[in-house]
N, C-alpha and C positions, 0 to 999 in steps of 0.2 A: 504493500500500500503505498503510496507516496507521501513523503515526511511533512511535506508540505501540509497537504490535508489535513495530517493527525495533529498538527502544530493549530491549526485551523479549525477543529473539530475539540480539541481539548480548552483553548480558549473559548470557543462557544459555550461549553458545559460549565467552563467556571464562573461565566457570566449569569448561565440561563441559575445555577448554584448561589452564586450572589443574590439575584433577583429574589428567587425564591426564599431564601434565606432574610430580605428584607423585609418581603411582604408575610410572611409570618411573624416579625421582631415589629412591626406596624397594627398586624390583627390583634396581637396581645396585648401591646400599649393601648391599644384602645379599649380594650377587656380593662384593664387592669384602672383607666380613671373611669367607666361606665358604672364598675363594682365600689370605688372608691368614693365617689360622690352618689350613688343609689343606696348603698349597704354598708359604706365603713364606718367600722367604731370607732375613729380616732376623737370625735367629738363626744363622743358616749363615755368613752375614758377616761377623757381630760374634765369632765362634770365631776367623774368620779375622785379623781386626784387633787383638785380643787377643791369643793364642796364638802368631801370626806374626812381629806386629812388636812388641806391648806399650805403654809406654807412649809416649809422643810430645810432650816438651815442645818449643814453638817453635824453630828452629834445629838440632835435636837428629837425630841418624843416626834414630833411630825416627820422629820427623815426617819426613825424607824417604821412609821405607819405606813410611809409614801414606798418602802421596799418590801412591808408585807403587801400593801396590796396590787403593786403590779408584777410580783412574783403570781400571786394569786390570779390575777386575770390573765398573762400568760399560761399559768398551769389550767388553767378552766375551760381554755381553745383546744387541749389536747392535742397540738400536733407538732411540738418542738421540745426537746429537752431544756429544759429550764432548771438555773442552779444560782447560786448565790458566790461572790468571791469576798471574800474577807479584808479590808483595807483599813488600816487606823487613822481617822479624821482628827483634824483641830475641832474645839468646842467652843465657839465663845458666845457670850449671851449677856442680851442687849437689858432686860431687866427693865422695870421699869419707872426711871427718872431722865428726862429728857428736857431739860429748860432753858430757855436762853431769856433772860431779862435785861431792858435797854431803857439805862435812865438819863434823860434830857433834861437837866436843869432840875426842874420838880415835875418834869412828866416821864410818866414810866411805861411801860407796855412789853409784851411778849410778841417775840417771834418764834414759830414754830420749826422745829430742827429733829435731825435723824444721825444718832451715832453713827459713826463709820466702822463698817467690821474690823474688829482688829482692835478698834482702840479701848486706850485706859479710860477708867473712870476718874474725872474729880474728887479733890477730897470731899467729905460730907455736906460740908461748909461751901461749896462752889470753889470757883474760880472768881475772883471780881476784879475788872481790870479794864485799862481802855481798849480799843480797837486800830490797827492800822490796817486801812486798803490797799492791796496791792491787785495789779493787773497782769502781771509776771512774774517766771523767778526773776529775769533781771531787774524788774523793780527792786524785791525784795532785797533782793544783793544790793543794789544801788542804796540801801536805808539801812543794812549792815547793822550792827548794835542798838539804832536807834527804836525796833520793836523790842527790846527787852523787857521784859515784865510786863509785855503787852498780850493782846488774840488779833492772830494775823489774818483777817479776812482773806481768802483769793478768793476774787469775784472774777471768775472767767468764763466770758458770754459765751455761748454756744453758737459757734458759727454758722450762721443760716446759708451761708453760701454755698456750702458744701452738696454736690445734688445726692451723694450719699450719707446718712446722717451716723454714719460708722466714721465716717473718715473727719466728721467734726467730734465724734467722741473721742480719737485717738489722740485730738489732740488735747483737747478736755482732761482725759482721764491720769492723765500725767499729774496733776495739780493735787487731783484726789489722791493719789495714791502717796506723792512724795511730799505732798506738802507739810506735813507736820512734822518732820524731818528736816524738813528745809528753813521751816520757822524757830525749829529748837535751835540749829544750830547756833542762831543770834540770839539767844537766850528767851525767844517768846515763851509765854505760857499755856498754850492753845492754839487751836486754828480750826477754820472756818470756810469750807468750802462752797459754790454756788453750786445748786443742780442741773449733772451736763443733760440736759433736755432744751428739746426746738419749742417744748409747750410756756406758756408763762400764767402759773398756776403758785399754790398753796400747798403743794405738794412734795413735799422734802425727799431726796433721792439717797439710798443709802448706795455702798460699795464697800470693795477691801482699801483699807489701805496698808500704809507699812512703814516698820520700825528697822532700826540700825541700834546694835549695841553699845556702837560708842559715841552716838549721841541721845542725852535726856530722853525718856519720851514723854509728850504732850496728849491731852485729849483733842481728837477730834471729828468734827462731826458737820454735817451739811446743811445749809438751808434752802428752802424753795427759793423758785425762781422771781415769785413777788417777795420774798425776805430778804433776797439779795438785793432788789431793788430800794425796798423800806431802808436799808442797811448804809445801802449807795449815798442816798438821799442826804440818810440824819447826818452821817460823819461830816457831809460838807454845812451843813446848817448849825453843825454843834461839834468841833473837832475833839470836843473835850468828853463825850458821853463818854459811859457807864456800861460794860457789858455782867451782867451776874452768869455763870455756867453751870449750871450742875447738871451732871452724868452719872449714871453707877449702873455700867458696864463692866464686865469681867470676862478673863481668860480662865476654863477651866484646862485640867489635864484632858491631854488624847483619849478619846473613846473609839471602840470597833464601831464600824458599819460595813456596808457591803456594796459593791454593786451587784446589778440585778443582771443575768445573760439569759439569753434563750436563744437556740443555735437549731438551725436542719440542715444534714450533711447531705454534701453534694455529691451526687448520682454517679457523675464520672473523675469528679477532680475534688474531691471530698480536705485533700489538705491544703488547698489554695482557698484562704479564708475572705469572705468580704464581712465587715465588722459596718454594721448602722447604729447607729445610738446617739442620746441627747445626754443631757446631767441632768437627773432627781431630787439632786438638791436645786434648794431656792432661797434667795433672803429670807430674813423672820419678818417682815411686811408683806401685805396683800397676799394674792395664793399663786405666785409662781406662775403665770398662766401661759404667759406667752415666754417669758424666760425661768424654766426652759423645759413647762408640761407640754408645752405644744411639741417639741421637739420629741419630749421623749416617744408620747403616742403615739408621732406619726413613726417612728420607728418601729414601734411594737404590731402596727399596721399593716408592713414588710411581710413579715411572716405571715400573719393572718390571712392576707390577700392572696400569698402563693395559695395557700390552703385551701381557700375559697373556689379560686379557680382551678385546683389541680395540676397548678405550675409547680415540677419535679427540678428547683434548683440543678445546675451540672457542676457548682461550686457551692461550700459552706457557706449559709447565710448565719451570720451569728447577730444577734440583739444585743446592744450592751446600753444598760444604762447605768451611766457613769456618778459615783456619788465626791460631791467636795468641789466639783470646778469653780465654785465661785472664793471660794476660799484657802487655795491651797492647792488645787489639781492632782491631790492624791488619789483620788478614783483613775485617772486615764495615767497617768505614771504606774500604779500597781499592773492594770493590765497591761501596761505594754511592758513591763519587767517582768510577769508572769509568763508570758508569750515567748518573751527570747530564750527564758530559761527552759523551755520547750519545743525550743526549734521550730514554732507554728511560722510558716508563710502565709503572710497577710498581703492581698495583690489591691486591694483600694477597702479605705476606711470613710465613711460617708456621714457629717454630722451636722444634726440641724437643732442652732441654738442662734438666730434672728430672728427670733418670734412667729407667730403662726398667722402671718399675712400673705397678702397672694405672691405663689412662687414666679420670681424671672430667670432663674436659670443655677449655674451652677458654680460657683470658684473652685478651681487644684491646682495643686503644688506635687510637687515631687523630685528626688536628686534625680532620677531618670527621666529626661527630656523624650524619650521614643513614648514612655508610656501618656505622658500628656497629651503627645500628639496622637497618639492612639486613642487617648479617652475623647478628641475634638471629636473626631466620629461620628460619636452618637449625638451630637449638636442637631444635626440636620433633621432626624427621625422625631424627636422634642420638641422643635422650634413650633409645629401645629398647636401645640398643648400652651402656649405665650412662654417657651423656656425660649429666651432669644440672648440672655447673660451668661457665655462660656467663657469667662476671662480664668486667667493663671493669677491667681491670689490665696490669699488662707486657707486652709480646708475649718481649722476648729481646735480650742482649747486641746479640748480631752485625747483627741486622735492627733494632738502635736507629737509625742514620744515617738510613735509609731512610723515615723517620715525616714529615721536615720537608717530602718531596716529596708529605705527602697520604696515604702507602700506608698499606693498614689493617696495623698487626702484629697477630699471634697467635701466642700460644704454648700450646703445647700443657701442658695440668696434669694430669700422674699423682698417685696417694697419694704424698703426700710423708712417711710417717712413716719411712721405714725409711734415706732418701734420707742423710739423714747420718750414720748409720751408718760409712758409706763414701766418702763426699764424699771427696777429695783427700788417700785415705792408701792404704797398701799394702794395704788390703782391698777397695780397687774390684776387684775381679778376674771374668771371666769367669762363673764359677761363681757369683756372689751375682746373675746375672739367670736368672731366668724365661722362658721360651723363651714361652709362650699370654700373659703380659702383655705382653714385648716385641710382639708381631706383635698383640695386640691396640690397641697404639700404633699401629702401621702404617699398619693396617685405619683408625684414624678420623684420621688424619693424610691417607690416599688419599682417604678419604671427602669429608672436608673440600675438598680441593683439586679432586676433580671436581665439587661443587657449586658450587665457587665458578668452574671454568671453565664449567660449564654456563650459570649465570646471574649471575656476576659480584658487585659490592658498590655499584651503582649503580643500579639499574632499569633497565628499559625494553628491554634483552638478552635 
């Protein structure tokens, strides 16, 4: 037989096979979206997590209840192996005193505050001191020892010009984390940070802050954006105004908690693992609905949808609900540590930790650029579902420790415009999550997991 004919026949068969595979993938993705939007359980599960458990800071009673609830929900589905992975976590407690009094001459008022996670408390009698407002670390440095004995107020306005609010957050968050130690270096007695949000309201936002052993620890709290505007106006009118700060938060010894894990073994490549997850802990205000209850239930739905549609994954699918992302990332570190000890091969890890809003695409990162190129090939199939943003960017905090193994890290990218209205605040509650938007995110993650399971990220399988 003519060699040219054989070559042409081979090319023709390859094209037909590729088109057939693409058609099968397209049909399956459509089924996944239909199932998730019509019968998906993510919204129902989020309701239970928020309204039966509520907030769930690492080491708290709420965190323990969340572990038990999600483990039970996954076991009730009866279609996967479910187990717990031990992890020691920090235990910080807010307690019941958070007060900021303001005295301007004979006029007295108060401003709502929220202690920052990890902060020490004030003495029982509180801290009474004058306030200094700064709008950058450079301004603080220029004042130097002039802030000694005073409370430093970091009034860093969330930059509204960014299209992605995460870009604005990354700039502002350094003041929340580093503000106290930067102010203490010059002798300040406490620090206050403007909440990191695009909204103008009276809801202070918490979040983690840090100390260093070489610098004296001072209390740190946040004020709402309205509170920040008030303080800024007040200090301009009365440079001698006095603040009275009282907080009784504390750090307790580390305690035992767990990552919640569920998996389905792959039918053809069981040793190749695809992780999909979110973080189960939340801050101790609100209900942790968007941050990150949404990501957890979206990940849980991946396995549930595979089972409901009879999809048998070629590669092992592992759902991981990580503990302690908010104030230590110990769940993600422990998972990666044990995976390394076992010599497990993770081909991809997907995290949803940007809220339950309308999904717009996926960000990805990997030390192996060929995997990134392969991953981009999935974008065409997903664009009809509104997933147009396929960029090389941050994958996620909890899956980050897997990067050094060559794992492809992927982060779900939802619409970011409203996320920081609720983030780390008392109003991050179940009623702020739209069912359809949440289910679209679950469908996007499930579809991507399906494609990765079928085709991998290295080609040739």
